[in-house]
N, C-alpha and C positions, 0 to 999 in steps of 0.2 A: 288462366286455365284453358287448355287447350278444347277447341270444339271437335268432338267426335262426331261424324256423319254417320247415320244409320241407315244405309239404303233399305228399302222394303226387300229388293232382290237385286242381284247382279244385272247390269244393264248387257249381257252378253250371252249367248246360246250355252249357257252351262246350268246344268240340272243337279240337282240333288237326288241320289238314288237311295238304297236302302240303308238305313240307320237305326241304331238303338243304344240305350245306355241305360246305366244301372251299377248297382254296387257288387263287385266280384269277391268270392270268396270270403264270405262272413262265416267265422269258424263259432259255431253254437254246440255247446254240450249241455243236454238236459238230463238232470237227474230227477229220478222219480222214486220218490221214499214210499215203500210199503212196510210200514213198520222199520224193523232192523233190516229189513231185504231192500236194496237199492237196485235200480235198473237204469242203464245208460244208453241213450242215443248222441252219437258224436257224427255231426254234420257240417261239410263245407258247403254253403248255399249261396249261388251267383244269381242275380236277378237282372234281367234285360228287358228292356220297356221299349215299345216303338208306337207309333201314332201319328199325331197333329205336331210335327216337329220341325217342321219347316222354318218358323220364324225364327226359333232359336239360332239355326244354320245361318239363315239369310242376314240376320238385323244383330242377332245376340239377345233378341227379347225373351225372356225366362217365363213368360206368362204361362205357359203351358208345362214347365217342366217341374217335377216333383224331385226335389233334392234327392241325391242318390243317398246321403247321410240319413234320410227320412227311409229309405228302402232298407237299410242297414236295422234302422231302429225296430221298423215293423218286424223283421226276421225274428229279433229277440222278444218282441212283444208277444208274438203269435206263437214262439215256443211256450211262454207261460200261460196265454189264454187258450190256446188249442191243443197244447201237448204235442208230442211227437209219435204218432201211432207208427207210421212208417214214413220213408223219405218221399214216397210217392203221394200219400196222403196230406203231407206238410205242404209239399209244393203245390198241389191243387188248392189248398186255401189260401195260398200266398198269390197264384196267379189270379183266382177269381177275385179275391180284395183289390187288387190292383186294377183290373180292367173295369170292375163295377163302381169303384169309389172315384175314380179319375176320369172324368169325360173324354179328356183328349187322348189317353191311353186306350189304344186299339188291341193291342197284343202284347200278351207278358209271357216271357219264356224264364222258366224256373230250372237250374241245372244244379243237382246236388250229388255230392259224393258222400258216401257213409262209410265211417271206421268203425270197425266192429273190435269189441272187448268180450273177453271170456271170464267168467268169475273164477277166482283162485278159491279152491276149496281149503279150508282150514279148521283147525280145532277150537279157534276161538267163538266169541259171540258174534253174532250178525254176519250178514251177507252183502259187504259191500267193497271188497276186496278184488281188483280187475287185473287184467294182463292184457295190453294190446294184441289183438291176433296178427300173425305177420303173414297173412294169404292175401285174397284178393281185397280190392277197393269196390265197394258195389256203387252203382252209378243211376241216376235217374234223370230224365228231362222232361218238364211238363211244359206244353205250349197252350194257351188258351186267347182265343180272339174275341170272347163274349158269347159265343154261339157252340162252337165246338172244342173240343179237348184232343190232343194228342200225347199220348205217355209212351215213350221211350226208356226203357230201363236196361240195366246191363252191368257189367263187371269188368274191371282191368286188372293185369297183374296176378291172375291165378297161373301158377307155374304147375306144368303136370308132365309126366313122363311114363312111358313104357319101355321097360329096359328088355324086352323081347316083342316078337308077333308083329314085328313091322319090317318091310323089305323096300327096294328101291332099285328096279331094274327095267331093262327094255325101252328105255329113255332114247332120244335122239342123240346122235353122236356125230361131231364134225371136227375139223382138225384141231380146234381147242379143246376138245373135251378129253379131260384126265380124270375124273372121278370115276373110280372102278364100282361096278354093279354090288349090290350088298342084297344078301339073301336071309339077313340078320343083324339087325340094327337097333339102337336106342332111339326112340322117338320121343321129343320133348318139345315143348311150346309153353310160352307165355299167353295164356289166352286174352285177348280183349274183345267182347263180345256185347252188341246192343238187340234187344229185342221190342218190337212194337206190338202194344195192346190194340184191340179191335174195339175196346171201350172208348167212344168219342164224344157223347152226350150225357146230359144228367138224367135222361129218361131209361138209360139202360142200367143194369145192374152192376155195381161197380165190383171189380174184383178183390179178392183178398189179397193185397199186395204183398204182406209177409208171407203166406204160405206159396204165391206164386212164385217168388223168389227162390225160395228154397226148393221146390220142386223142379224149377228150371235147371238149377245149379246140380241138382241130384242127377237128372236126366243127362245134362251136359257131361258130367264126369261118368256116368255109366256107358254113355255111348262112346267116348273115349277109350276107356278100359277093355270094352267087350268087341272092339273092331279089330279084326287082322288086317292091318294097314298095309296096302301096296304102295300108298302115298299119303301125303298128309291132306291132300285136296278131298281124298276118299274120305278120310276120318272127318274132316270139317262137314262135309254133307251128312255124314251119320249122326253127328253132334246136333246139326241143325234139324234134321228129320225127325230125331227123336223128340226135340222140344214141341215142334209142330204137332207131330201125331200125338203127344201126351196132354198138352195143354191148349184148350180150346178159345182162351182168351187172348192168344198170340197168333198173329199173321205173318210175321217176318223176323227173321233173325240174321245179324251181320255179324262175320267173325273178321277178326284180324290176327293171323297165327303166324308169328316169326318161327322160323324152324331153328330150334336152338341145337345147332350141329354139335355131336359128339364123333370124335374120328378116333380109330384105332391107332394106339401108340406103336410105332415099328420097335419092337424089342430084339429083334435078330442080331442088330450088333453085340448085343451083351450076352449073346447065346440063350435067348429065353423064347419061349413059344406064347404069342398072345393071343388066346382061344375066347376071342371076345369077353375080355375081364377089364382091361384096363384101356381108358379112353382119354382123350383130350377135349376138355369142353371148352369150346370156341365161343366168344360173345360176339365177333362180328369180324367179317361180314357174314349175314345170315338171309336164308332165304324168306321170302315173305309172302304167305298165301292168304289171298282174301276173297271173299265171296258174301252174297246173300242167299238164304234159302227162302223159300215163300210158300205159304198155302196155296194151293192151285185157285186160280181166279183172283187173285190179290196182286195188287199193285206195290212196287218197292218205292219205299219213300225214304229209308233210314239213307243219310248221305255216305256216300261212297267212302269220302275220307272221315273215319270215326272222329279225328281229331279237329275237323273243322269247326270254327266258331258259329 
């Protein structure tokens, strides 16, 4: 049997940087049975833990390692023990457990995607039939270090369109510019948004997570619909401003908005006039507009790259 040496630390000037581990994408569906009426919470939960993990990297010692299989089991056990009131509340239960129950773990980050279902109305008995909603995916990320919380929620894949009340003109033109100015165009985008709550410790009153999500989504959509847009950037700012002005529990909103271009089709070769009626919907390339909207006096903390790990 080969003797494998386990050095306590490499004997050269190489240091371990930021590290984390956990079980990603634990799919959990919780059915709550209220007599013949059932309720569904459908989540995709990813757990990332960090702390005193130098030894496992330097020497392979697992003395401080909670198996990722255990984190998976905890997700399912907590769905039973605590239920799932909201994605945020469920993530808070998990993060608190991992940090307070395992001394080597200093920080827990829980990322959750939630998939919505709507009830199918029918004439039969009971209320237990559902259809998966085909709109956005709800998101949340909870980070806890044993003292303070950071909750960043959001959504992705919410496709919206205004068929008029949008223009784009007066922009810089150079020798490579071919885009004609538009005074009546389709404005469409696929919204990816994150918003950061100012709730950060257990002494504060916790937001109503479900109501907050519903209201943020409502204000976001209303601002999109009600803004006469001269640029997607203007619309983005109005969406973020409406959320900040309307929801006191939120200090920061970040958007990533791809411009889902719709180009008028040239019908003149067929002797037809296209009066803003027939468009070609292009999927790529696309303009990508991104920005953060902040409450005055607050610091931006949501990562610039919304997809960063």
